[in-house]
C-alpha positions as CSV (number, residue, x, y, z in Angstrom):
1,M,-10.4,-44.5,69.4
2,W,-12.4,-45.8,72.6
3,L,-14.3,-42.5,72.3
4,K,-14.9,-42.8,68.8
5,I,-16.5,-46.4,69.9
6,A,-18.8,-45.0,72.6
7,Y,-19.9,-42.1,71.2
8,G,-21.0,-44.3,67.8
9,S,-22.2,-46.6,70.6
10,L,-24.3,-43.9,72.1
11,V,-25.6,-42.8,68.7
12,L,-27.1,-45.9,67.4
13,G,-28.3,-46.8,70.6
14,L,-30.6,-43.9,70.8
15,V,-31.4,-44.6,67.3
16,A,-32.6,-48.1,68.2
17,A,-34.0,-46.8,71.7
18,V,-36.7,-44.1,69.7
19,E,-37.3,-46.7,67.1
20,L,-38.8,-49.1,69.5
21,T,-40.2,-47.0,72.1
22,V,-42.1,-44.1,69.2
23,G,-40.8,-45.1,65.7
24,W,-38.9,-43.0,63.6
25,T,-42.0,-42.1,61.3
26,R,-43.9,-41.1,64.3
27,L,-41.3,-39.0,65.9
28,L,-41.0,-36.7,62.8
29,E,-44.8,-36.8,61.9
30,P,-45.1,-33.9,63.6
31,W,-43.3,-31.5,61.0
32,T,-45.7,-32.6,58.5
33,R,-48.3,-31.1,60.6
34,A,-46.8,-27.9,62.2
35,A,-48.1,-24.6,61.0
36,P,-45.3,-23.3,59.1
37,G,-45.9,-19.7,60.5
38,A,-45.3,-21.3,64.0
39,I,-42.5,-22.6,63.1
40,F,-41.1,-19.6,61.2
41,G,-42.2,-17.3,64.4
42,A,-40.1,-19.7,66.4
43,A,-37.0,-19.3,64.3
44,L,-37.4,-16.0,64.5
45,L,-37.3,-15.5,67.9
46,V,-34.0,-18.1,67.7
47,L,-32.3,-15.5,65.2
48,L,-33.3,-12.6,67.7
49,T,-31.5,-14.2,70.3
50,Y,-28.0,-14.6,67.9
51,V,-28.5,-10.4,67.7
52,L,-28.3,-10.6,71.7
53,R,-25.9,-12.7,72.3
54,S,-23.9,-10.5,69.6
55,A,-24.4,-7.6,71.4
56,R,-23.3,-9.1,74.8
57,L,-20.1,-9.8,73.2
58,Y,-20.1,-6.3,71.2
59,R,-20.8,-4.3,75.0
60,F,-18.6,-6.7,77.2
61,F,-15.7,-7.2,75.1
62,G,-14.9,-3.2,73.6
63,D,-12.4,-3.9,71.4
64,C,-15.1,-5.4,69.4
65,N,-16.2,-1.8,67.9
66,D,-18.3,-3.6,65.0
67,L,-21.8,-5.3,66.0
68,R,-22.0,-6.7,62.9
69,S,-18.4,-8.7,62.8
70,C,-19.8,-9.5,66.3
71,I,-22.5,-11.1,64.7
72,R,-20.3,-12.9,62.2
73,L,-18.3,-14.3,65.1
74,F,-21.0,-15.4,67.0
75,L,-22.6,-17.4,64.3
76,V,-19.0,-18.8,63.5
77,H,-18.5,-20.0,67.4
78,N,-22.3,-21.0,67.4
79,V,-21.7,-23.6,64.3
80,F,-18.4,-25.3,66.3
81,V,-20.2,-25.8,69.8
82,N,-23.2,-27.2,68.5
83,I,-21.4,-29.8,66.7
84,L,-18.0,-30.7,68.7
85,P,-18.1,-32.4,72.0
86,V,-17.6,-31.6,75.9
87,H,-17.1,-28.2,74.9
88,S,-14.6,-27.9,72.8
89,G,-16.5,-25.4,70.0
90,D,-15.4,-23.0,72.6
91,V,-11.7,-23.5,71.5
92,S,-12.9,-21.1,68.6
93,F,-13.7,-18.7,70.9
94,P,-10.0,-17.2,71.7
95,I,-9.1,-18.1,68.4
96,L,-11.7,-15.9,66.4
97,M,-11.6,-13.1,69.1
98,K,-8.0,-13.1,67.8
99,R,-8.5,-13.4,64.7
100,Y,-11.0,-10.9,64.4
101,F,-10.2,-8.1,67.1
102,G,-7.1,-8.6,67.8
103,V,-8.1,-9.8,71.6
104,S,-5.3,-11.8,73.6
105,V,-6.1,-15.0,74.0
106,N,-6.3,-14.4,78.2
107,R,-8.5,-11.9,78.1
108,S,-11.1,-13.8,76.0
109,V,-10.9,-17.0,77.6
110,S,-11.4,-15.2,81.0
111,G,-14.4,-13.3,79.3
112,L,-15.7,-16.7,78.1
113,L,-15.3,-18.2,81.6
114,W,-17.6,-15.3,82.9
115,L,-20.4,-15.5,80.4
116,R,-20.6,-19.0,80.4
117,Y,-21.0,-18.4,84.3
118,L,-23.8,-16.2,83.6
119,D,-25.7,-18.1,81.2
120,F,-25.3,-21.2,83.7
121,H,-27.4,-19.1,86.4
122,T,-29.3,-17.7,84.2
123,L,-31.0,-20.9,82.9
124,I,-31.1,-22.0,86.5
125,L,-32.7,-18.9,87.9
126,I,-35.2,-19.1,85.0
127,A,-35.9,-23.1,86.0
128,L,-36.5,-21.8,89.8
129,V,-38.9,-19.2,89.1
130,A,-40.9,-21.3,86.8
131,L,-40.6,-24.0,89.3
132,W,-41.8,-21.1,92.4
133,L,-44.9,-20.4,89.7
134,A,-45.8,-24.4,89.1
135,T,-45.2,-25.6,92.8
136,P,-46.4,-24.9,96.4
137,W,-43.5,-26.3,97.9
138,M,-42.4,-23.1,100.0
139,W,-38.6,-23.8,99.8
140,V,-38.4,-23.1,96.4
141,A,-38.3,-18.9,97.6
142,P,-35.5,-18.5,99.7
143,L,-33.2,-20.6,97.1
144,L,-34.7,-18.4,94.5
145,V,-33.8,-15.6,96.3
146,G,-30.4,-16.8,97.6
147,W,-29.6,-17.9,93.8
148,I,-29.9,-14.3,93.0
149,V,-27.8,-12.9,95.2
150,V,-24.7,-15.1,94.8
151,P,-23.4,-13.0,91.5
152,I,-24.2,-9.8,93.0
153,L,-22.2,-10.5,95.9
154,T,-19.4,-11.6,93.4
155,V,-19.3,-8.4,91.6
156,M,-19.7,-6.6,94.6
157,Y,-16.6,-8.1,96.2
158,W,-14.8,-8.7,93.0
159,D,-11.7,-7.1,94.3
160,T,-11.7,-9.6,97.6
161,C,-12.5,-12.6,94.9
162,S,-9.5,-11.7,93.1
163,G,-7.2,-11.5,95.8
164,L,-7.8,-14.4,97.7
165,F,-5.7,-16.4,94.5
166,D,-2.6,-13.8,94.6
167,G,0.1,-14.7,96.8
168,H,0.0,-18.2,96.0
169,D,3.2,-20.2,94.6
170,N,1.3,-23.0,92.7
171,R,0.1,-23.4,88.8
172,A,-3.9,-23.4,89.3
173,S,-3.8,-20.3,91.4
174,R,-1.8,-18.1,89.3
175,M,-3.8,-19.3,86.2
176,V,-7.0,-18.0,87.8
177,S,-5.6,-14.8,89.3
178,N,-4.4,-14.0,85.8
179,L,-8.0,-14.4,84.4
180,L,-10.0,-13.0,86.9
181,K,-7.7,-9.7,86.2
182,A,-8.5,-9.9,82.8
183,L,-11.6,-9.5,83.3
184,P,-13.1,-5.8,83.2
185,T,-12.8,-3.5,86.1
186,S,-15.8,-2.1,85.6
187,R,-18.9,-3.2,88.1
188,R,-21.3,-1.4,85.7
189,L,-20.1,-3.5,82.4
190,L,-20.1,-6.8,84.7
191,F,-23.9,-6.2,85.6
192,E,-24.6,-5.2,81.9
193,S,-23.9,-8.5,81.0
194,W,-25.7,-10.0,83.0
195,G,-28.6,-8.2,81.8
196,W,-27.8,-9.1,78.4
197,T,-28.0,-12.8,79.3
198,A,-31.2,-13.0,81.0
199,L,-32.9,-11.5,78.1
200,N,-31.2,-13.5,75.7
201,W,-32.1,-16.8,77.7
202,S,-36.0,-15.1,78.4
203,V,-36.3,-15.0,74.5
204,K,-34.4,-18.3,73.5
205,L,-36.5,-20.3,76.6
206,L,-39.6,-18.8,75.1
207,S,-39.1,-20.0,71.6
208,F,-37.6,-23.6,72.4
209,A,-41.0,-24.2,74.5
210,W,-43.0,-22.9,71.6
211,I,-41.6,-25.3,69.7
212,L,-42.1,-27.9,72.1
213,T,-45.6,-27.0,72.4
214,I,-45.8,-27.3,68.4
215,F,-44.5,-31.2,68.1
216,T,-46.0,-32.9,71.6
217,P,-49.1,-32.4,73.4
218,I,-47.5,-30.4,76.5
219,D,-48.6,-27.6,78.4
220,F,-46.4,-24.2,78.1
221,A,-45.6,-24.3,81.8
222,D,-43.9,-28.1,81.5
223,S,-42.5,-27.1,78.4
224,M,-40.2,-24.2,80.0
225,F,-39.0,-26.7,82.3
226,G,-38.3,-28.8,78.7
227,A,-36.5,-25.9,77.2
228,A,-34.3,-25.8,80.1
229,G,-33.5,-29.3,80.8
230,G,-32.3,-29.4,77.1
231,E,-30.2,-26.4,77.2
232,L,-29.1,-27.3,80.9
233,S,-27.1,-30.3,79.3
234,T,-25.4,-28.0,76.8
235,V,-24.0,-26.1,79.8
236,L,-22.7,-29.0,82.0
237,P,-18.9,-29.9,81.7
238,V,-19.6,-32.7,79.6
239,N,-21.9,-33.7,76.2
240,A,-22.1,-35.5,73.2
241,P,-20.9,-34.5,69.9
242,A,-24.2,-32.1,68.4
243,G,-25.2,-32.8,71.5
244,V,-26.7,-36.2,70.7
245,G,-28.5,-38.5,72.7
246,T,-27.6,-35.4,75.9
247,Y,-29.8,-32.9,75.0
248,E,-33.0,-35.4,74.7
249,A,-32.3,-37.0,77.5
250,G,-31.9,-32.9,79.2
251,V,-35.8,-32.5,78.0
252,I,-36.5,-36.0,79.3
253,A,-35.5,-36.0,82.2
254,A,-37.3,-32.8,83.3
255,V,-41.1,-33.1,81.9
256,T,-41.1,-36.8,82.5
257,P,-40.9,-36.1,86.4
258,L,-44.0,-33.3,85.8
259,G,-46.1,-36.3,84.4
260,V,-45.6,-36.1,80.4
261,R,-45.9,-39.3,79.1
262,L,-42.1,-40.5,77.5
263,H,-42.9,-41.0,74.5
264,H,-44.2,-37.7,74.0
265,A,-41.3,-36.8,75.9
266,I,-38.7,-38.2,73.6
267,I,-40.6,-37.0,70.2
268,G,-40.4,-33.3,71.5
269,G,-37.4,-33.8,72.6
270,V,-35.5,-34.9,69.3
271,N,-37.6,-32.4,67.5
272,L,-36.3,-29.5,69.5
273,H,-32.9,-30.9,69.3
274,L,-33.3,-31.2,65.4
275,F,-34.9,-27.2,65.3
276,V,-31.3,-26.2,67.4
277,L,-29.1,-27.8,65.3
278,G,-31.1,-26.6,61.9
279,M,-31.2,-22.9,62.8
280,S,-27.1,-23.7,63.8
281,I,-26.2,-24.6,60.5
282,I,-28.5,-22.0,59.1
283,G,-26.8,-18.9,61.3
284,G,-23.9,-20.6,59.8
285,L,-24.7,-19.6,56.2
286,L,-25.6,-16.2,57.5
287,T,-22.2,-15.8,58.0
288,F,-21.9,-14.9,54.5
289,A,-23.9,-11.9,54.9
290,F,-21.5,-10.4,57.6
291,P,-18.1,-8.6,57.1
292,R,-15.1,-10.5,58.4
293,P,-12.9,-7.9,59.8
294,V,-8.9,-7.6,59.4
295,A,-6.8,-8.8,62.3
296,R,-5.6,-6.4,64.5
297,E,-2.8,-6.1,66.6
298,S,-3.3,-7.8,70.3
299,S,-5.1,-5.4,72.5
300,A,-4.0,-5.0,76.4
301,A,-6.4,-6.2,78.6
302,A,-8.6,-4.6,80.3
């Protein structure tokens, strides 16, 4: 009850704030002036990221032996993630993996956590690269190198990391140990999943930055920070249903320190979010073009 009241207040507050600072008519006006070809091009790039993320699932989970079915699973999961709050949409992933490919819940959850970790790491990595190129701050370079090394060391010393939680007689340690053991033992596969993640996020942020430059007068370097800020809000532990308010806040927080005016940041953030939600709905409708696999028996843990 209180959560619904808080969310309703958040939405109403956002609507009122936009009207008072920018005005909804002015905010939506860029859609009438935007070149259809540019919007279509950015949309194609987003659809490409859907294929890339589906390919990541296809390669990471050996039981997903049909790429088209993986695309269908991802599109359904993506709709839930973009609409439901506090990452509750991720609950659909193990359910769909069990239903479509017979993958055990423990294995699918551990794999999803690893992929989410790679998403967060890669997103921060791209933001650090952009910051390093845009500023003369010397401390960014060693921070960037250190951030790159973290997953490399994690994969190289995977057995040691997994063993840290063995032998502890408490529920949390046993849970973490079981999740780690459910991940693939192949270091090549873990590194490959990182490569797919980096490729996906590079294309994704490129398309979202492009959209920001269409909707608001902002240079491309700053728009990359804005796109990263909005997407970072989606991988943080807490976000609002459909990302309403939190996504826009991420964009605004990323670009206003760079000198972008607040009303331009609001226009860009809201319209980018509308584009993201629209693409997820389009992706959901595209699921009818892909086959739904027949459920199989639960697979053995990797």
